[in-house]
PyMOL Python script that loads the backbone (N, CA, C, O; Angstrom):
from pymol import cmd

cmd.read_pdbstr("""\
ATOM      1  N   UNK A   1     127.877  64.254 123.717  1.00  0.00           N
ATOM      2  CA  UNK A   1     128.412  63.786 124.569  1.00  0.00           C
ATOM      3  C   UNK A   1     129.899  63.564 123.543  1.00  0.00           C
ATOM      4  O   UNK A   1     129.934  63.364 122.329  1.00  0.00           O
ATOM      5  N   UNK A   2     130.863  63.662 124.354  1.00  0.00           N
ATOM      6  CA  UNK A   2     132.292  63.742 123.757  1.00  0.00           C
ATOM      7  C   UNK A   2     132.455  62.272 123.558  1.00  0.00           C
ATOM      8  O   UNK A   2     131.742  61.377 124.012  1.00  0.00           O
ATOM      9  N   UNK A   3     133.484  62.176 122.824  1.00  0.00           N
ATOM     10  CA  UNK A   3     133.980  60.714 122.078  1.00  0.00           C
ATOM     11  C   UNK A   3     135.054  60.177 123.483  1.00  0.00           C
ATOM     12  O   UNK A   3     135.410  59.001 123.560  1.00  0.00           O
ATOM     13  N   UNK A   4     135.347  60.905 124.205  1.00  0.00           N
ATOM     14  CA  UNK A   4     135.969  60.321 125.645  1.00  0.00           C
ATOM     15  C   UNK A   4     135.103  60.082 126.241  1.00  0.00           C
ATOM     16  O   UNK A   4     135.255  59.082 126.943  1.00  0.00           O
ATOM     17  N   UNK A   5     134.017  60.646 126.321  1.00  0.00           N
ATOM     18  CA  UNK A   5     132.812  60.406 127.451  1.00  0.00           C
ATOM     19  C   UNK A   5     132.176  59.095 127.166  1.00  0.00           C
ATOM     20  O   UNK A   5     131.582  58.501 128.066  1.00  0.00           O
ATOM     21  N   UNK A   6     132.298  58.431 125.524  1.00  0.00           N
ATOM     22  CA  UNK A   6     131.282  57.545 125.304  1.00  0.00           C
ATOM     23  C   UNK A   6     132.457  56.312 125.036  1.00  0.00           C
ATOM     24  O   UNK A   6     132.137  55.125 124.980  1.00  0.00           O
ATOM     25  N   UNK A   7     133.960  56.833 124.872  1.00  0.00           N
ATOM     26  CA  UNK A   7     134.588  55.761 125.197  1.00  0.00           C
ATOM     27  C   UNK A   7     134.728  54.963 126.858  1.00  0.00           C
ATOM     28  O   UNK A   7     134.918  53.781 127.147  1.00  0.00           O
ATOM     29  N   UNK A   8     134.515  56.362 127.852  1.00  0.00           N
ATOM     30  CA  UNK A   8     134.510  55.893 129.218  1.00  0.00           C
ATOM     31  C   UNK A   8     133.263  54.959 129.233  1.00  0.00           C
ATOM     32  O   UNK A   8     133.388  54.013 130.011  1.00  0.00           O
ATOM     33  N   UNK A   9     132.188  55.009 128.606  1.00  0.00           N
ATOM     34  CA  UNK A   9     130.928  54.407 129.026  1.00  0.00           C
ATOM     35  C   UNK A   9     131.447  53.043 128.677  1.00  0.00           C
ATOM     36  O   UNK A   9     131.722  52.154 129.483  1.00  0.00           O
ATOM     37  N   UNK A  10     131.556  52.990 127.232  1.00  0.00           N
ATOM     38  CA  UNK A  10     132.259  51.672 126.966  1.00  0.00           C
ATOM     39  C   UNK A  10     133.021  50.740 127.559  1.00  0.00           C
ATOM     40  O   UNK A  10     132.748  49.541 127.605  1.00  0.00           O
ATOM     41  N   UNK A  11     133.889  51.217 127.975  1.00  0.00           N
ATOM     42  CA  UNK A  11     134.800  50.636 129.503  1.00  0.00           C
ATOM     43  C   UNK A  11     134.278  50.179 130.784  1.00  0.00           C
ATOM     44  O   UNK A  11     134.707  49.278 131.506  1.00  0.00           O
ATOM     45  N   UNK A  12     132.979  51.187 130.993  1.00  0.00           N
ATOM     46  CA  UNK A  12     132.496  50.974 132.251  1.00  0.00           C
ATOM     47  C   UNK A  12     131.676  49.919 131.654  1.00  0.00           C
ATOM     48  O   UNK A  12     131.775  48.904 132.344  1.00  0.00           O
ATOM     49  N   UNK A  13     130.954  49.763 130.710  1.00  0.00           N
ATOM     50  CA  UNK A  13     129.886  48.458 130.333  1.00  0.00           C
ATOM     51  C   UNK A  13     131.150  47.107 130.048  1.00  0.00           C
ATOM     52  O   UNK A  13     130.670  45.984 130.204  1.00  0.00           O
ATOM     53  N   UNK A  14     132.347  47.134 129.739  1.00  0.00           N
ATOM     54  CA  UNK A  14     133.331  45.813 129.494  1.00  0.00           C
ATOM     55  C   UNK A  14     133.366  45.725 131.190  1.00  0.00           C
ATOM     56  O   UNK A  14     132.997  44.625 131.602  1.00  0.00           O
ATOM     57  N   UNK A  15     133.735  46.665 132.202  1.00  0.00           N
ATOM     58  CA  UNK A  15     134.293  46.105 133.029  1.00  0.00           C
ATOM     59  C   UNK A  15     132.884  45.489 133.702  1.00  0.00           C
ATOM     60  O   UNK A  15     132.943  44.375 134.225  1.00  0.00           O
ATOM     61  N   UNK A  16     131.821  46.109 133.686  1.00  0.00           N
ATOM     62  CA  UNK A  16     130.640  45.414 134.254  1.00  0.00           C
ATOM     63  C   UNK A  16     129.954  43.863 133.842  1.00  0.00           C
ATOM     64  O   UNK A  16     129.380  42.994 134.498  1.00  0.00           O
ATOM     65  N   UNK A  17     130.397  44.041 132.186  1.00  0.00           N
ATOM     66  CA  UNK A  17     130.184  42.528 131.974  1.00  0.00           C
ATOM     67  C   UNK A  17     131.209  41.430 131.973  1.00  0.00           C
ATOM     68  O   UNK A  17     130.925  40.290 131.605  1.00  0.00           O
ATOM     69  N   UNK A  18     132.704  41.872 132.495  1.00  0.00           N
ATOM     70  CA  UNK A  18     133.681  40.862 132.958  1.00  0.00           C
ATOM     71  C   UNK A  18     133.404  40.624 134.065  1.00  0.00           C
ATOM     72  O   UNK A  18     133.707  39.480 134.402  1.00  0.00           O
ATOM     73  N   UNK A  19     132.705  41.536 135.195  1.00  0.00           N
ATOM     74  CA  UNK A  19     132.279  41.162 136.402  1.00  0.00           C
ATOM     75  C   UNK A  19     131.125  40.060 136.223  1.00  0.00           C
ATOM     76  O   UNK A  19     131.111  39.049 136.925  1.00  0.00           O
ATOM     77  N   UNK A  20     130.249  40.296 135.331  1.00  0.00           N
ATOM     78  CA  UNK A  20     128.966  39.460 135.494  1.00  0.00           C
ATOM     79  C   UNK A  20     129.771  38.266 134.999  1.00  0.00           C
ATOM     80  O   UNK A  20     129.757  37.312 135.777  1.00  0.00           O
ATOM     81  N   UNK A  21     130.584  38.082 133.692  1.00  0.00           N
ATOM     82  CA  UNK A  21     130.994  36.504 133.230  1.00  0.00           C
ATOM     83  C   UNK A  21     131.942  35.908 134.530  1.00  0.00           C
ATOM     84  O   UNK A  21     132.306  34.732 134.547  1.00  0.00           O
ATOM     85  N   UNK A  22     132.151  36.492 135.181  1.00  0.00           N
ATOM     86  CA  UNK A  22     133.131  36.065 136.447  1.00  0.00           C
ATOM     87  C   UNK A  22     132.325  35.568 137.563  1.00  0.00           C
ATOM     88  O   UNK A  22     132.649  34.571 138.207  1.00  0.00           O
ATOM     89  N   UNK A  23     130.996  36.446 137.853  1.00  0.00           N
ATOM     90  CA  UNK A  23     129.864  35.618 138.369  1.00  0.00           C
ATOM     91  C   UNK A  23     129.459  34.350 137.854  1.00  0.00           C
ATOM     92  O   UNK A  23     129.447  33.313 138.517  1.00  0.00           O
ATOM     93  N   UNK A  24     129.092  34.466 136.534  1.00  0.00           N
ATOM     94  CA  UNK A  24     128.340  33.159 136.039  1.00  0.00           C
ATOM     95  C   UNK A  24     129.615  32.154 135.863  1.00  0.00           C
ATOM     96  O   UNK A  24     129.189  31.017 135.662  1.00  0.00           O
ATOM     97  N   UNK A  25     130.942  32.201 135.872  1.00  0.00           N
ATOM     98  CA  UNK A  25     131.696  31.446 135.970  1.00  0.00           C
ATOM     99  C   UNK A  25     131.933  30.474 137.138  1.00  0.00           C
ATOM    100  O   UNK A  25     132.057  29.254 137.243  1.00  0.00           O
ATOM    101  N   UNK A  26     131.945  31.785 138.177  1.00  0.00           N
ATOM    102  CA  UNK A  26     131.903  30.778 139.722  1.00  0.00           C
ATOM    103  C   UNK A  26     130.569  30.169 140.174  1.00  0.00           C
ATOM    104  O   UNK A  26     130.521  29.400 141.134  1.00  0.00           O
ATOM    105  N   UNK A  27     129.559  30.502 139.513  1.00  0.00           N
ATOM    106  CA  UNK A  27     128.376  30.004 139.824  1.00  0.00           C
ATOM    107  C   UNK A  27     128.196  28.491 139.359  1.00  0.00           C
ATOM    108  O   UNK A  27     127.801  27.560 140.061  1.00  0.00           O
ATOM    109  N   UNK A  28     128.699  28.440 137.575  1.00  0.00           N
ATOM    110  CA  UNK A  28     128.764  27.763 136.946  1.00  0.00           C
ATOM    111  C   UNK A  28     129.711  26.161 137.653  1.00  0.00           C
ATOM    112  O   UNK A  28     130.887  26.130 138.016  1.00  0.00           O
ATOM    113  N   UNK A  29     128.908  25.239 137.653  1.00  0.00           N
ATOM    114  CA  UNK A  29     129.536  23.836 138.063  1.00  0.00           C
ATOM    115  C   UNK A  29     130.645  23.579 137.424  1.00  0.00           C
ATOM    116  O   UNK A  29     130.867  23.959 136.274  1.00  0.00           O
ATOM    117  N   UNK A  30     131.698  22.677 138.372  1.00  0.00           N
ATOM    118  CA  UNK A  30     133.111  22.791 137.493  1.00  0.00           C
ATOM    119  C   UNK A  30     133.220  21.518 136.588  1.00  0.00           C
ATOM    120  O   UNK A  30     133.629  20.484 137.117  1.00  0.00           O
ATOM    121  N   UNK A  31     132.942  21.519 135.492  1.00  0.00           N
ATOM    122  CA  UNK A  31     132.951  20.613 134.320  1.00  0.00           C
ATOM    123  C   UNK A  31     133.864  19.884 133.931  1.00  0.00           C
ATOM    124  O   UNK A  31     133.671  18.799 133.383  1.00  0.00           O
ATOM    125  N   UNK A  32     135.575  20.649 134.286  1.00  0.00           N
ATOM    126  CA  UNK A  32     136.597  19.704 133.930  1.00  0.00           C
ATOM    127  C   UNK A  32     137.146  20.578 133.009  1.00  0.00           C
ATOM    128  O   UNK A  32     138.324  20.368 132.720  1.00  0.00           O
ATOM    129  N   UNK A  33     136.492  21.656 132.390  1.00  0.00           N
ATOM    130  CA  UNK A  33     137.030  22.663 131.283  1.00  0.00           C
ATOM    131  C   UNK A  33     138.314  23.586 132.071  1.00  0.00           C
ATOM    132  O   UNK A  33     138.425  23.636 133.296  1.00  0.00           O
ATOM    133  N   UNK A  34     138.909  24.039 131.449  1.00  0.00           N
ATOM    134  CA  UNK A  34     140.097  24.888 132.029  1.00  0.00           C
ATOM    135  C   UNK A  34     139.553  26.062 131.834  1.00  0.00           C
ATOM    136  O   UNK A  34     138.712  26.391 130.998  1.00  0.00           O
ATOM    137  N   UNK A  35     140.287  26.931 132.980  1.00  0.00           N
ATOM    138  CA  UNK A  35     139.760  28.318 132.872  1.00  0.00           C
ATOM    139  C   UNK A  35     139.614  29.163 131.450  1.00  0.00           C
ATOM    140  O   UNK A  35     138.595  29.782 131.143  1.00  0.00           O
ATOM    141  N   UNK A  36     140.714  29.085 130.703  1.00  0.00           N
ATOM    142  CA  UNK A  36     140.667  29.549 129.591  1.00  0.00           C
ATOM    143  C   UNK A  36     139.317  29.436 128.810  1.00  0.00           C
ATOM    144  O   UNK A  36     138.507  30.292 128.454  1.00  0.00           O
ATOM    145  N   UNK A  37     139.372  27.811 128.642  1.00  0.00           N
ATOM    146  CA  UNK A  37     137.822  27.528 127.985  1.00  0.00           C
ATOM    147  C   UNK A  37     136.732  27.991 128.290  1.00  0.00           C
ATOM    148  O   UNK A  37     136.127  28.554 127.377  1.00  0.00           O
ATOM    149  N   UNK A  38     136.082  27.937 129.639  1.00  0.00           N
ATOM    150  CA  UNK A  38     135.379  28.479 130.195  1.00  0.00           C
ATOM    151  C   UNK A  38     135.265  29.929 129.652  1.00  0.00           C
ATOM    152  O   UNK A  38     134.259  30.323 129.062  1.00  0.00           O
ATOM    153  N   UNK A  39     136.281  30.645 129.871  1.00  0.00           N
ATOM    154  CA  UNK A  39     136.247  32.213 129.556  1.00  0.00           C
ATOM    155  C   UNK A  39     135.441  32.455 128.173  1.00  0.00           C
ATOM    156  O   UNK A  39     134.413  33.101 127.969  1.00  0.00           O
ATOM    157  N   UNK A  40     136.474  31.523 127.071  1.00  0.00           N
ATOM    158  CA  UNK A  40     135.950  31.594 125.594  1.00  0.00           C
ATOM    159  C   UNK A  40     134.512  31.591 125.751  1.00  0.00           C
ATOM    160  O   UNK A  40     133.818  32.577 125.502  1.00  0.00           O
ATOM    161  N   UNK A  41     133.993  30.304 126.228  1.00  0.00           N
ATOM    162  CA  UNK A  41     132.271  30.198 126.291  1.00  0.00           C
ATOM    163  C   UNK A  41     131.759  31.470 126.768  1.00  0.00           C
ATOM    164  O   UNK A  41     130.817  31.992 126.172  1.00  0.00           O
ATOM    165  N   UNK A  42     132.205  31.937 127.627  1.00  0.00           N
ATOM    166  CA  UNK A  42     131.777  32.893 128.138  1.00  0.00           C
ATOM    167  C   UNK A  42     131.709  34.236 127.303  1.00  0.00           C
ATOM    168  O   UNK A  42     130.611  34.783 127.411  1.00  0.00           O
ATOM    169  N   UNK A  43     132.643  34.918 126.473  1.00  0.00           N
ATOM    170  CA  UNK A  43     132.947  35.530 125.578  1.00  0.00           C
ATOM    171  C   UNK A  43     132.057  35.210 124.461  1.00  0.00           C
ATOM    172  O   UNK A  43     131.797  36.092 123.642  1.00  0.00           O
ATOM    173  N   UNK A  44     131.470  33.809 124.326  1.00  0.00           N
ATOM    174  CA  UNK A  44     130.655  33.963 122.859  1.00  0.00           C
ATOM    175  C   UNK A  44     129.039  33.769 123.498  1.00  0.00           C
ATOM    176  O   UNK A  44     128.070  33.488 122.792  1.00  0.00           O
ATOM    177  N   UNK A  45     129.001  33.941 124.685  1.00  0.00           N
ATOM    178  CA  UNK A  45     127.313  34.180 124.656  1.00  0.00           C
ATOM    179  C   UNK A  45     126.893  35.505 124.320  1.00  0.00           C
ATOM    180  O   UNK A  45     125.694  35.780 124.272  1.00  0.00           O
TER     181      UNK A  45
END
""", "prot")
cmd.dss("prot")
cmd.show_as("cartoon", "prot")
cmd.util.cbc("prot")
cmd.orient("prot")
């Protein structure tokens, strides 16, 4: 596998994880946290 292929796979995985965290955030009850804090929490998971 070339470096470009592995980088593309990494980007695809990143896209999927961002979609996943967006879904998680949309399912999370609103607890009054600003979106940026929610995203930071999702990134820490």
